[in-house]
C-alpha positions as CSV (number, residue, x, y, z in Angstrom):
1,M,72.7,77.4,71.7
2,R,71.2,79.2,68.4
3,S,69.7,81.5,71.2
4,R,72.8,82.7,73.1
5,D,74.4,83.4,69.7
6,R,71.7,85.5,69.0
7,R,71.9,87.5,72.0
8,W,75.7,88.1,71.7
9,K,75.2,89.2,68.3
10,G,72.3,91.3,69.2
11,G,74.4,92.8,71.7
12,L,77.3,93.8,69.2
13,I,74.7,95.3,67.3
14,G,73.3,97.5,69.8
15,V,77.0,98.5,70.9
16,A,78.1,99.3,67.4
17,M,74.7,101.5,67.0
18,L,75.3,103.6,70.5
19,L,79.1,104.0,68.9
20,T,77.7,105.2,65.6
21,A,75.0,107.4,67.5
22,C,77.6,108.9,69.8
23,G,79.7,110.2,67.0
24,G,81.4,107.5,65.3
25,S,84.1,104.8,65.8
26,P,85.7,103.7,69.4
27,T,88.9,105.0,67.8
28,A,87.4,108.5,67.2
29,T,89.1,111.5,68.9
30,P,86.9,113.4,71.0
31,T,87.2,116.7,70.1
32,A,84.6,118.6,73.3
33,T,86.3,120.0,76.1
34,P,86.4,117.9,79.5
35,T,82.8,118.1,81.4
36,S,83.1,118.7,84.8
37,E,82.2,115.1,85.7
38,E,85.1,113.8,83.4
39,A,87.4,116.3,85.4
40,L,86.5,114.5,89.0
41,L,86.7,111.3,87.2
42,K,90.2,112.0,86.2
43,K,90.9,113.4,89.9
44,L,89.0,110.4,91.3
45,I,90.9,107.8,88.8
46,A,94.3,109.8,90.2
47,A,93.8,109.4,93.9
48,E,92.9,105.7,93.6
49,Q,96.4,105.4,91.8
50,A,98.0,107.4,94.8
51,Y,96.7,105.4,97.4
52,V,98.4,103.7,100.2
53,E,97.6,100.7,102.0
54,P,96.6,101.0,105.0
55,T,99.3,99.4,107.5
56,V,96.3,98.1,109.9
57,G,97.5,94.2,110.9
58,R,100.8,94.7,110.1
59,T,102.5,94.8,113.7
60,S,106.7,95.4,112.2
61,F,108.0,98.1,110.7
62,A,110.9,99.8,109.6
63,L,112.2,103.8,110.3
64,G,110.2,106.1,108.2
65,E,107.6,103.2,107.8
66,T,104.4,104.2,108.9
67,L,102.0,102.8,111.4
68,T,97.7,103.3,110.5
69,L,95.9,102.1,113.6
70,P,92.5,100.8,113.2
71,D,90.9,103.8,114.2
72,G,92.5,105.9,111.5
73,Q,95.6,107.4,114.1
74,T,98.9,107.0,111.8
75,V,102.2,106.9,114.1
76,T,105.7,107.3,112.0
77,V,109.1,106.8,113.5
78,L,111.1,109.0,110.9
79,A,114.5,108.5,112.5
80,A,117.0,107.2,115.6
81,E,120.3,108.7,117.3
82,I,122.0,106.0,118.9
83,P,123.0,107.2,121.7
84,V,121.7,110.7,121.7
85,K,124.8,113.3,120.8
86,G,125.8,115.5,123.6
87,M,124.0,113.5,126.0
88,T,125.7,112.4,129.2
89,G,125.4,109.5,131.8
90,E,123.7,106.5,130.9
91,A,123.5,107.9,127.1
92,P,120.0,107.6,125.9
93,Y,119.0,107.2,122.7
94,G,116.1,109.0,120.8
95,V,113.4,108.6,118.0
96,D,111.9,111.3,116.0
97,V,108.3,110.5,115.7
98,K,105.3,111.9,114.2
99,W,101.6,110.8,115.0
100,C,98.7,112.2,113.7
101,A,94.9,111.7,114.9
102,G,92.5,110.1,112.0
103,P,89.8,111.9,110.3
104,H,87.0,110.7,112.7
105,P,88.8,110.3,115.9
106,D,86.3,108.7,119.0
107,G,85.2,111.6,121.4
108,G,86.6,114.0,119.0
109,A,90.2,113.4,120.0
110,V,93.3,111.6,120.8
111,D,96.0,111.4,123.5
112,S,99.4,111.3,121.8
113,N,101.7,110.0,124.4
114,G,105.4,109.3,124.3
115,F,105.3,107.1,127.0
116,R,103.4,104.5,125.0
117,F,107.0,103.9,123.9
118,G,109.7,101.4,125.1
119,T,112.6,98.8,124.1
120,R,113.0,95.6,124.1
121,W,116.4,94.5,124.2
122,T,117.8,91.0,122.8
123,D,117.5,89.6,126.2
124,D,113.9,90.4,126.6
125,T,114.5,93.0,129.1
126,R,112.7,96.1,128.5
127,T,113.1,99.9,129.7
128,G,110.7,102.8,128.8
129,S,110.8,105.9,127.5
130,S,111.3,109.9,128.8
131,L,110.2,113.0,127.1
132,G,112.8,115.2,127.9
133,E,116.4,114.9,126.6
134,K,116.5,115.9,122.5
135,E,114.9,119.0,121.2
136,P,112.6,119.3,119.6
137,R,110.8,117.4,122.3
138,F,107.7,115.0,121.7
139,V,104.9,116.8,124.2
140,N,102.2,114.7,125.2
141,A,99.4,116.3,123.5
142,T,95.6,115.8,122.5
143,L,94.7,116.0,118.9
144,R,92.2,116.8,117.1
145,A,90.8,115.3,113.7
146,G,93.9,115.3,111.2
147,R,96.1,117.1,113.9
148,C,100.1,115.8,114.4
149,N,102.4,116.0,117.0
150,R,105.9,115.7,116.4
151,G,109.0,115.6,118.5
152,W,111.2,113.4,119.7
153,V,110.9,110.6,122.6
154,T,114.1,109.8,124.6
155,L,114.8,106.1,125.6
156,S,117.3,104.7,128.3
157,Y,120.6,102.7,126.7
158,P,121.7,101.1,129.6
159,F,125.5,100.0,129.7
160,E,124.7,96.4,129.5
161,H,122.8,96.9,126.1
162,R,125.6,98.8,124.5
163,Q,126.9,95.5,122.5
164,D,123.5,94.4,121.2
165,K,122.8,94.1,117.4
166,A,119.3,94.8,117.3
167,I,117.6,97.6,119.2
168,V,113.4,97.4,118.8
169,L,111.4,100.2,119.7
170,E,107.7,99.3,121.2
171,F,104.7,100.8,121.1
172,Q,101.4,99.9,122.9
173,D,103.0,97.5,125.0
174,G,104.7,96.1,122.5
175,L,101.4,95.5,120.2
176,Y,103.5,97.5,117.3
177,E,107.6,97.9,116.9
178,W,110.4,99.4,114.2
179,K,113.6,98.2,114.3
180,V,115.8,101.0,115.2
181,K,119.2,99.2,115.2
């Protein structure tokens, strides 16, 4: 027990000697300008504090929340318009989608494809998407690292589902979903 106490006291003496050699007490105010290493450290700390936990593993999202796929791609459903104003016939609804490639896509690029979206209705039936109703339209595109694609994906809004209390937008065959109503 005594040897452990001696080591602990010896460690404190060493720290005190180091502080004295460095210019004083632990409460001393530094007078030198920050070095480039200190500036870099401050930037790293700020970046860590601003870090947002990736959503890998989550499957359900609200409008405005971003899905992060395991390969770094991000998909955000920013808004929904139910039904799309000025449309006739089946009165489609639309979702404003922003899809971004990750920093290192496999093969150098990823395909952003609006046809990967669909709707699951309260009776568990499903309908698909189209790309041509609301402007600016979502256009299927190949995205290189860090590039994004944004536009409206249009989905059918069948008459028999107008009274549904919920509309669930599905992505990639139902693996992920956004509640849009």
